[in-house]
C-alpha positions as CSV (number, residue, x, y, z in Angstrom):
1,M,-45.7,-12.3,-4.5
2,W,-43.6,-14.0,-7.1
3,V,-42.7,-10.7,-8.8
4,A,-41.3,-9.4,-5.5
5,G,-39.4,-12.6,-5.0
6,F,-38.0,-12.4,-8.5
7,F,-36.7,-8.8,-8.1
8,A,-35.4,-9.5,-4.6
9,G,-33.2,-12.3,-5.9
10,L,-32.2,-10.4,-9.0
11,F,-31.2,-7.2,-7.2
12,A,-29.4,-9.1,-4.4
13,D,-27.2,-10.9,-7.0
14,W,-26.5,-7.8,-8.9
15,A,-25.8,-5.8,-5.8
16,T,-23.2,-8.4,-4.7
17,Y,-21.2,-7.9,-8.0
18,L,-21.6,-4.2,-7.9
19,G,-20.0,-4.2,-4.4
20,T,-17.3,-6.6,-5.6
21,S,-16.6,-4.3,-8.6
22,I,-16.2,-1.3,-6.2
23,M,-13.8,-3.3,-4.0
24,L,-11.7,-4.5,-6.9
25,A,-11.5,-1.1,-8.4
26,S,-10.5,0.4,-5.1
27,G,-7.9,-2.2,-4.5
28,I,-6.1,-1.9,-7.9
29,K,-3.2,0.5,-7.5
30,S,-2.9,2.4,-10.7
31,A,-2.4,5.9,-12.1
32,D,-5.8,5.6,-13.7
33,P,-8.8,7.2,-12.0
34,F,-11.3,5.0,-10.2
35,M,-14.3,5.2,-12.6
36,P,-12.6,3.8,-15.8
37,I,-11.3,0.8,-13.8
38,F,-14.6,0.3,-12.1
39,T,-16.4,0.5,-15.4
40,K,-14.1,-2.1,-17.0
41,I,-14.7,-4.5,-14.0
42,V,-18.5,-4.0,-14.2
43,I,-18.5,-4.7,-17.9
44,S,-16.4,-7.8,-17.4
45,F,-19.0,-9.2,-14.9
46,I,-22.0,-8.6,-17.3
47,P,-21.7,-11.7,-19.5
48,T,-21.9,-14.1,-16.5
49,Q,-23.8,-12.1,-13.9
50,L,-26.7,-10.9,-16.1
51,P,-28.0,-14.4,-16.8
52,L,-27.1,-15.7,-13.3
53,G,-29.0,-12.8,-11.7
54,I,-32.1,-13.6,-13.8
55,L,-31.8,-17.3,-12.8
56,E,-31.4,-16.4,-9.1
57,G,-34.4,-14.2,-9.4
58,A,-36.4,-17.0,-10.8
59,M,-35.3,-19.4,-8.1
60,T,-36.0,-16.9,-5.4
61,A,-39.5,-16.4,-6.8
62,G,-40.1,-20.1,-6.9
63,V,-39.1,-20.5,-3.3
64,V,-41.3,-17.6,-2.1
65,V,-44.3,-19.1,-4.0
66,L,-43.5,-22.6,-2.6
67,L,-43.4,-21.1,1.0
68,A,-46.6,-19.2,0.4
69,K,-48.3,-22.5,-0.6
70,K,-46.7,-24.9,1.9
71,R,-45.7,-22.9,4.9
72,P,-47.4,-19.5,5.0
73,D,-46.8,-19.4,8.7
74,L,-43.1,-18.7,8.0
75,L,-44.0,-15.7,5.9
76,I,-46.3,-14.5,8.6
77,K,-43.5,-14.9,11.2
78,M,-41.1,-12.9,9.0
79,R,-43.8,-10.3,8.5
80,V,-43.8,-10.7,4.8
81,I,-47.6,-11.2,4.8
82,K,-50.3,-10.7,7.4
83,A,-52.3,-13.5,9.0
84,G,-55.3,-14.4,6.8
85,E,-53.9,-12.5,3.8
86,V,-54.3,-14.3,0.4
87,V,-50.9,-14.3,-1.2
88,L,-51.3,-15.9,-4.6
């Protein structure tokens, strides 16, 4: 359960900045083609978003495990787990 939570948080964070990079590269009016601009923007996000994505993944995993321990009924309502299923 915690592995799924970790990767959900990690990929959600990274997808946000991938989308942001696409929007920024699309919005820059230049004679250069799209891909070189996009690549530069993605590379500029890496130093901050790589560790932040890992941290967000860890926090999401922690929240999922906490929910599984304290309020499994919420995970059942969201159809993450089935009733009576052992999650940890």
